[in-house]
C-alpha positions in Angstrom: 68.4 -91.9 -80.3 69.2 -94.6 -77.6 72.7 -95.8 -77.4 74.1 -98.8 -75.6 75.6 -96.6 -72.8 72.0 -94.9 -72.3 70.4 -98.3 -72.0 73.0 -99.6 -69.5 72.5 -96.3 -67.5 68.7 -96.7 -67.5 69.2 -100.3 -66.2 71.5 -99.1 -63.5 69.1 -96.2 -62.2 66.1 -98.6 -62.3 68.0 -101.3 -60.2 69.1 -98.5 -57.9 65.6 -97.1 -57.6 64.1 -100.5 -56.9 66.9 -101.3 -54.2 66.2 -98.0 -52.5 62.3 -98.6 -52.5 62.6 -102.1 -51.1 65.1 -101.0 -48.4 62.6 -98.3 -47.3 59.9 -100.9 -46.9 62.2 -103.5 -45.3 64.4 -101.4 -43.0 63.1 -97.7 -42.4 59.5 -98.5 -41.5 60.4 -101.1 -38.9 63.0 -98.9 -37.2 60.3 -96.3 -36.6 57.9 -98.6 -34.7 59.9 -97.9 -31.6 58.9 -94.3 -31.7 55.4 -95.1 -30.3 53.4 -94.3 -33.4 50.5 -96.5 -34.0 51.0 -96.3 -37.8 54.4 -97.8 -37.7 53.3 -100.4 -35.1 50.6 -101.4 -37.4 52.8 -101.7 -40.3 55.2 -103.9 -38.4 52.6 -106.3 -36.9 50.1 -106.4 -39.8 51.9 -105.5 -43.1 55.5 -106.5 -42.8 55.1 -110.1 -42.2 53.0 -110.3 -45.5 55.3 -108.2 -47.6 58.6 -109.7 -46.4 58.5 -112.9 -48.6 57.8 -110.8 -51.6 59.9 -107.6 -51.1 63.1 -109.2 -49.8 63.8 -111.3 -52.8 63.1 -108.4 -55.1 65.5 -106.3 -53.0 68.3 -108.9 -53.2 67.6 -109.3 -57.0 68.1 -105.7 -57.6 71.2 -105.5 -55.4 72.8 -108.5 -57.3 71.9 -107.0 -60.7 73.3 -103.8 -59.8 76.9 -105.0 -59.4 78.0 -106.0 -63.0 76.5 -102.9 -64.9 79.3 -100.5 -64.0 81.9 -102.9 -65.0 80.1 -103.6 -68.2 79.8 -99.8 -68.9 83.5 -99.2 -68.1 84.7 -102.0 -70.4 82.4 -101.0 -73.2 83.6 -97.3 -73.0 87.2 -98.4 -72.9 86.9 -100.8 -76.0 85.0 -98.0 -78.0 87.5 -95.5 -77.0 90.2 -97.7 -78.4 88.5 -98.2 -81.7 87.4 -94.6 -82.3 90.8 -93.2 -81.2 92.2 -93.8 -84.6 
């Protein structure tokens, strides 16, 4: 059975995963282009400029959506704890 806490935690995990994935495409692969590998140079010069307008806003959205979830979860647990304590 899915509870509200499970739904919030699934949303938190999905936003975290999306943020990690977009960060890899935006920052990690471009850092390795100085290693001299032809694969990373080709990624930087041919792929990066095309995916940047798509991946960057997705990463920012995942980062912004990630902030309020722990606070909502904490408040929800505190309120339920008060009601079910008696």
